[in-house]
C-alpha positions as CSV (number, residue, x, y, z in Angstrom):
1,X,0.0,0.0,0.0
2,X,1.4,3.4,-1.0
3,X,0.3,6.9,-1.3
4,X,-2.4,8.7,0.7
5,X,-5.6,6.8,1.6
6,X,-8.9,8.8,2.0
7,X,-11.1,8.2,5.0
8,X,-14.4,9.7,6.2
9,X,-14.3,12.2,9.0
10,X,-16.1,11.0,12.2
11,X,-17.7,14.5,12.4
12,X,-19.1,14.1,8.9
13,X,-16.8,16.7,7.4
14,X,-14.7,16.5,4.2
15,X,-12.8,13.2,3.8
16,X,-9.3,13.3,5.2
17,X,-6.2,11.3,4.2
18,X,-4.1,8.9,6.1
19,X,-0.7,10.5,6.7
20,X,2.4,8.7,5.2
21,X,3.6,7.5,8.7
22,X,0.1,6.1,9.3
23,X,0.2,4.2,6.0
24,X,3.6,2.9,6.9
25,X,2.3,1.8,10.3
26,X,-0.6,-0.1,8.7
27,X,1.8,-1.8,6.3
28,X,4.1,-2.9,9.1
29,X,1.1,-4.1,11.2
30,X,-0.4,-6.0,8.4
31,X,2.9,-7.6,7.5
32,X,3.4,-8.7,11.1
33,X,0.0,-10.4,11.1
34,X,0.7,-12.1,7.8
35,X,3.9,-13.4,9.3
36,X,1.9,-15.0,12.1
37,X,2.2,-12.5,14.8
38,X,-1.1,-12.2,16.8
39,X,-0.3,-9.3,19.2
40,X,0.8,-6.0,17.7
41,X,1.4,-2.7,19.5
42,X,1.1,0.7,17.8
43,X,3.0,3.3,19.6
44,X,2.8,7.0,18.8
45,X,2.4,10.4,20.5
46,X,-1.0,11.9,21.4
47,X,-2.6,13.1,18.2
48,X,-0.8,10.9,15.7
49,X,-3.9,8.9,14.9
50,X,-3.6,5.6,16.7
51,X,-7.4,5.4,16.9
52,X,-7.6,5.9,13.2
53,X,-5.1,3.0,12.7
54,X,-7.3,0.9,14.9
55,X,-10.4,1.7,12.9
56,X,-8.6,0.4,9.8
57,X,-8.1,-3.0,11.5
58,X,-11.8,-3.0,12.7
59,X,-13.0,-2.4,9.1
60,X,-10.9,-5.2,7.8
61,X,-12.2,-7.6,10.5
62,X,-15.8,-6.7,9.8
63,X,-15.4,-7.1,6.1
64,X,-14.1,-10.6,6.9
65,X,-17.1,-11.4,9.0
66,X,-15.2,-11.3,12.3
67,X,-16.3,-9.9,15.6
68,X,-14.4,-7.0,17.3
69,X,-14.0,-6.1,21.0
70,X,-12.5,-2.6,21.6
71,X,-11.4,-2.1,25.2
72,X,-10.9,1.2,27.0
73,X,-10.9,2.4,30.5
74,X,-12.5,5.8,30.3
75,X,-15.9,7.0,29.1
76,X,-14.4,9.5,26.7
77,X,-12.2,6.8,25.1
78,X,-15.3,4.6,24.6
79,X,-17.3,7.4,22.9
80,X,-14.3,8.5,20.8
81,X,-13.8,4.9,19.5
82,X,-17.5,4.6,18.7
83,X,-17.5,7.9,16.9
84,X,-14.4,7.0,14.9
85,X,-15.7,3.5,14.0
86,X,-19.1,4.8,13.0
87,X,-17.4,7.6,11.1
88,X,-15.9,4.9,8.9
89,X,-19.3,3.6,8.0
90,X,-19.5,0.7,10.5
91,X,-22.9,1.1,12.0
92,X,-23.1,-2.2,13.8
93,X,-21.5,-0.9,17.0
94,X,-22.5,-1.4,20.6
95,X,-21.1,-0.1,23.9
96,X,-20.8,-2.2,27.0
97,X,-20.4,0.3,29.9
98,X,-22.5,0.9,33.0
99,X,-22.3,4.7,32.4
100,X,-23.6,4.4,28.7
101,X,-26.5,1.9,28.7
102,X,-28.2,3.9,25.9
103,X,-25.6,2.6,23.5
104,X,-25.9,-1.1,24.4
105,X,-26.4,-3.4,21.4
106,X,-25.4,-7.0,22.4
107,X,-25.8,-8.3,18.9
108,X,-23.5,-5.8,17.3
109,X,-20.4,-7.2,15.5
110,X,-18.3,-4.4,17.1
111,X,-18.4,-4.1,20.9
112,X,-16.7,-1.2,22.5
113,X,-16.4,-2.0,26.2
114,X,-15.3,-0.6,29.5
115,X,-12.9,-3.0,31.0
116,X,-14.2,-2.2,34.4
117,X,-17.8,-3.1,33.4
118,X,-16.7,-6.4,31.8
119,X,-14.7,-7.3,35.0
120,X,-17.6,-6.4,37.2
121,X,-20.1,-8.4,35.1
122,X,-17.7,-11.2,34.4
123,X,-18.8,-10.7,30.8
124,X,-16.8,-12.0,27.8
125,X,-18.3,-11.0,24.5
126,X,-17.0,-13.1,21.6
127,X,-14.2,-11.5,19.6
128,X,-11.8,-12.4,16.8
129,X,-10.0,-9.0,17.1
130,X,-9.4,-7.3,20.4
131,X,-8.2,-3.7,20.4
132,X,-6.6,-2.6,23.6
133,X,-6.8,1.2,23.8
134,X,-4.2,2.7,26.2
135,X,-2.6,-0.8,26.1
136,X,0.1,0.1,28.7
137,X,-2.7,-0.5,31.3
138,X,-3.0,-4.2,30.4
139,X,0.2,-5.2,32.3
140,X,-1.5,-4.7,35.6
141,X,-2.3,-8.2,37.0
142,X,-6.1,-7.9,36.9
143,X,-6.2,-6.4,33.4
144,X,-3.5,-8.8,32.1
145,X,-5.6,-11.8,33.4
146,X,-8.6,-10.4,31.5
147,X,-6.5,-10.0,28.3
148,X,-5.3,-13.6,28.6
149,X,-8.9,-14.7,28.1
150,X,-8.6,-13.5,24.5
151,X,-5.2,-15.1,23.8
152,X,-6.5,-16.9,20.7
153,X,-7.8,-13.6,19.2
154,X,-5.8,-11.3,17.1
155,X,-4.8,-8.5,19.5
156,X,-4.0,-4.9,18.7
157,X,-2.6,-2.5,21.3
158,X,-2.6,1.3,21.0
159,X,-0.6,3.5,23.3
160,X,1.5,6.7,23.5
161,X,3.4,5.3,26.5
162,X,4.8,1.8,25.9
163,X,6.6,1.7,29.2
164,X,4.9,2.0,32.6
165,X,6.0,4.3,35.3
166,X,6.7,1.3,37.5
167,X,9.0,-0.1,34.9
168,X,6.9,-3.2,34.2
169,X,7.5,-4.5,30.7
170,X,4.6,-4.6,28.2
171,X,5.4,-8.3,27.5
172,X,2.8,-10.2,25.3
């Protein structure tokens, strides 16, 4: 893949284009998956478009008939992910979060979920692709144990901080 790829704006504005470094990141991520890797981490500073990269993988999964679980730990990250995914034309999206019951859609092929809600409910929606937003949080013992439940799924991490302040390695 080369050049600039257009995409729809989540706000309904004029189409924007993927930046060259985003295209390169997608190429590298897809290559890693083709080589058999099942856990990829996209690292970039705030504002570089990590969510946009994640939506590319979501679209590809949906086109292939796969189910997606997008995990986040804050309400604004849940709604940001929903808006970005819906802005790409994927309307089959539900949110699993105690604070956002109006967006629940248990049959949707894309579930955006609050990790805290899933842990509290002991709920495991099916997923072939799991996106870990703010992936550096998933090395905590409780969150890591949850992530292990999706070990057979393709996993995609997004973070601006690939090292934790306590020095814990990101690992798998």
